[in-house]
N, C-alpha and C positions, 0 to 999 in steps of 0.2 A: 247144370242147374236149370231148373224149369222156369217158366215165365211168371210163376206166382211171386207175389211180393214177399220179401224177406221180413222176418220179425227181428227188428233191430233193437227191441226193448232191452236186451241185456247190456248193450253198449250204453244206452241212456241211463240204465240203473247204475252201471259202473261210474259214469260221470257224476251222477247225483250223489252216490255214496262216497266216492273217493276224492271228488273235486268240488263237492257241495254245489253241483250244478253249474260251476263256473267253467264255461267252455274255453276261456282264455288260459286258465290254469292248466287245463288238459293239453292245449296246444303248446304251452311252455314245457310241459313234461315231454311231449313228443320232440320238441326242439333239443332238449337236453339228451334224450335218448339217441337222436341222430348224431349229436356232437360226440357222445361217448363211443360211437362206432369208430371214431378216429383213433381211439386209444386201445382198442383190442389188438393184440398181436397180429401182425400182418399175415402170418401163416394159419390163423384160425379160420378165415374165410378167403375165398378167391376174390380178386378185385370185382369180378362180375357179381358174385353173391353179395358183397358189401354194397355195391351200387344198387342192386335190385332191392335189398332190404331198406336202404335209405329212401329209395324211390317210393316204396309202398308207404312208409311212414310219412313222407312229404305229401303224398296224395291224400292220405287220411287227414293230415293236418289241414290241407286246403279245403277238404270237404267240411270239416268241422268249422273252419273259419267262415265258409259260405253260410252255414247254418246260423252261426253267431251274427253275421252281418244282416241276414234276412230277418232274424228275430229282432234285432235292434231297429230295423226299418219299420217293423210292424207295430 
């Protein structure tokens, strides 16, 4: 990936359309998705794959929460 800024507007558009701009609603959906990983049959993903996928979703959730908290403070 190059050093240019990424255009993240598709994510913003998704949050606006599917969660009516509610970042907390979006993070709740991420939480539910992470929780659901525990109910996928164990042989579907290796433990490492499951851990890595949950980690990515948790990092995304934390980034969105940071945006939410910064927006709330401003």
